[in-house]
TIDO-414037 format. One line per field, with one value per residue: residue in one letter; x, y, z of N, C-alpha, C in turn. Coordinates in Angstrom, 3 decimals, decimal comma. Each point is the difference from the previous one (the first is absolute). Example, Ala and Ser with C-alpha at 12.3 -4.5 7.8 and 13.67 -1.06 7.14 Angstrom:
<sites>
r A;S
n_u 13,190;-0,350
n_v -5,690;1,050
n_w 7,800;-0,720
ca_u -0,890;0,820
ca_v 1,190;1,190
ca_w 0,000;0,060
c_u 0,900;-0,770
c_v 1,200;1,090
c_w 0,000;0,730
</sites>
This chain:
<sites>
r X;X;X;X;X;X;X;X;X;X;X;X;X;X;X;X;X;X;X;X;X;X;X;X;X;X;X;X;X;X;X;X;X;X;X;X;X;X;X;X;X;X;X;X;X;X;X;X;X;X;X;X;X;X;X;X;X;X;X;X;X;X;X;X;X;X;X;X;X;X;X;X
n_u 309,087;0,187;1,262;-0,476;-0,963;0,942;0,860;-1,012;-0,273;1,296;0,130;-1,120;0,487;1,191;-0,627;-0,795;1,051;0,661;-1,126;-0,376;1,269;-0,209;1,219;0,501;-0,152;1,221;0,046;0,628;1,071;-0,301;-0,472;0,369;-1,049;0,875;-1,075;0,828;-0,844;-0,762;-0,183;-0,924;-0,041;-0,746;-0,786;-0,389;-0,510;0,250;-1,242;0,503;0,444;1,204;0,102;1,158;0,353;1,182;-0,051;0,789;0,295;0,096;0,750;-0,808;-0,331;0,049;-1,044;0,164;-0,160;-1,148;-0,226;-1,308;0,192;-1,236;-0,360;-0,566
n_v 81,405;0,645;-0,441;-1,175;0,053;0,400;-0,871;-0,881;0,463;0,015;-1,188;-0,342;0,638;-0,541;-1,133;0,187;0,416;-1,039;-0,689;0,403;0,196;1,091;-0,484;0,902;-0,932;-0,378;0,377;-1,142;0,486;1,235;0,592;1,214;0,745;0,974;0,776;0,941;0,503;-0,772;1,239;0,518;1,239;-0,174;0,099;1,204;-0,815;0,973;-0,126;-1,108;0,294;-0,181;-1,082;0,340;-1,176;0,080;-1,320;0,148;-1,115;-0,765;-0,902;-0,321;-0,728;-1,302;0,375;-0,141;1,309;-0,431;0,940;-0,067;0,802;0,303;0,386;1,148
n_w 210,567;1,170;-0,062;-0,401;0,904;0,853;-0,528;0,022;1,204;0,293;-0,571;0,643;1,060;-0,207;-0,284;1,054;0,690;-0,510;0,188;1,205;-0,250;0,767;0,203;-0,858;-0,910;0,280;-1,248;0,078;-0,583;0,206;-1,106;0,282;-0,279;0,195;0,185;-0,460;-0,875;0,750;0,448;-0,797;0,481;-1,074;1,049;-0,397;-0,904;-0,878;-0,419;-0,531;1,209;-0,507;0,717;0,508;0,516;0,566;0,095;1,035;-0,688;1,083;-0,585;0,987;-1,052;-0,128;-0,723;-1,330;-0,059;-0,535;-0,909;-0,119;-1,031;0,349;-1,211;0,318
ca_u -1,245;-0,273;0,955;-0,462;-1,193;0,421;0,679;-1,019;-0,736;0,849;0,016;-1,306;-0,045;0,891;-0,645;-1,123;0,549;0,589;-1,054;-0,969;0,708;-0,429;1,167;0,259;1,006;1,118;0,181;1,408;0,279;-1,053;0,223;-0,842;0,140;-0,155;-0,098;0,523;-1,217;-1,020;-1,200;0,231;-1,202;0,127;-0,816;-1,013;0,560;-1,008;-0,373;0,744;1,429;0,773;0,651;1,097;0,706;0,884;0,143;1,268;-0,205;1,214;-0,223;0,519;0,007;1,219;-0,259;-0,249;-1,302;-0,406;-1,260;-0,653;-0,743;-1,104;-0,653;-1,408
ca_v 0,279;1,449;0,702;-0,222;0,829;1,400;0,357;0,041;1,248;1,085;-0,138;0,438;1,463;0,541;-0,186;0,943;1,354;0,074;-0,021;1,080;1,176;1,263;0,670;-0,400;-1,050;0,336;-0,973;-0,123;-0,164;0,660;1,441;0,866;1,405;0,983;1,342;1,025;0,734;-0,861;0,742;1,265;0,827;0,873;1,192;0,144;-0,062;0,395;-1,041;0,047;0,208;-1,196;0,038;-0,939;-0,077;-1,155;-0,689;-0,706;-1,324;-0,750;-1,426;-0,388;-1,457;-0,622;-0,500;1,119;0,652;0,420;0,713;0,015;1,247;-0,102;1,282;0,037
ca_w -0,691;0,090;-0,851;-1,370;-0,215;0,047;-1,256;-1,054;0,193;-0,491;-1,452;-0,511;0,088;-1,038;-1,304;-0,056;-0,191;-1,343;-1,017;0,175;0,488;-0,607;-0,548;-1,387;-0,171;-0,859;-1,059;-0,346;-1,423;-0,766;-0,179;0,820;-0,393;1,064;-0,577;0,895;0,370;-0,600;-0,397;-0,698;-0,068;-1,163;0,171;-1,047;-1,353;-0,975;-0,945;-1,250;0,255;0,312;1,307;0,033;1,279;0,072;1,272;0,103;0,567;0,277;0,200;1,306;0,048;-0,480;-1,344;-0,911;0,075;-1,338;-0,088;-1,293;-0,145;-0,954;-0,195;0,421
c_u -0,313;0,926;-0,428;-1,209;0,354;0,670;-0,983;-0,824;0,777;0,052;-1,308;-0,109;0,879;-0,598;-1,154;0,496;0,564;-1,073;-0,888;0,634;-0,514;1,158;0,245;1,102;1,085;0,168;1,465;0,118;-1,128;0,379;-0,917;0,258;-0,252;0,023;0,497;-1,150;-1,151;-1,255;0,395;-1,321;0,192;-0,794;-1,092;0,689;-1,129;-0,247;0,773;1,498;0,666;0,691;1,060;0,644;0,862;0,020;1,326;-0,249;1,344;-0,372;0,651;-0,004;1,315;-0,188;-0,237;-1,435;-0,343;-1,372;-0,541;-0,854;-1,050;-0,648;-1,476;-0,928
c_v 1,502;0,786;-0,114;0,876;1,478;0,433;0,028;1,284;1,191;-0,029;0,487;1,522;0,619;-0,130;0,975;1,417;0,147;0,099;1,223;1,286;1,270;0,749;-0,457;-1,047;0,494;-1,106;-0,016;-0,223;0,589;1,465;0,787;1,448;0,888;1,373;1,016;0,864;-0,714;0,749;1,337;0,736;0,997;1,294;0,057;0,037;0,322;-1,134;0,180;0,204;-1,337;0,197;-1,086;0,037;-1,255;-0,551;-0,751;-1,316;-0,690;-1,461;-0,389;-1,514;-0,544;-0,713;1,205;0,501;0,493;0,668;-0,112;1,249;-0,193;1,385;-0,097;-0,129
c_w 0,016;-0,924;-1,470;-0,313;0,011;-1,282;-1,167;0,100;-0,523;-1,524;-0,621;0,016;-1,083;-1,389;-0,159;-0,275;-1,413;-1,074;0,089;0,524;-0,685;-0,655;-1,434;-0,066;-0,950;-1,021;-0,385;-1,498;-0,849;-0,197;0,928;-0,369;1,199;-0,650;1,020;0,529;-0,693;-0,425;-0,636;-0,094;-1,135;0,154;-1,062;-1,360;-0,968;-0,983;-1,301;0,181;0,299;1,352;0,016;1,378;-0,001;1,419;-0,027;0,724;0,179;0,214;1,328;0,172;-0,518;-1,342;-0,907;0,092;-1,400;0,069;-1,417;-0,069;-1,080;-0,121;0,396;-1,183
</sites>
């Protein structure tokens, strides 16, 4: 009986940790974008000037990564 209750207690703790874990969950079979430099400081830009910057992204997942670009 003690062994049964002990194993149920361990199971309850594992379920609690799995559900309420503060650590990010890993999603299997999903795309994932990783930016080489995720931030960019443009400094001061004069009004009316165009600004352009490229971000290098890498798919670190195991599914195709797609992006949709919408104009402002």
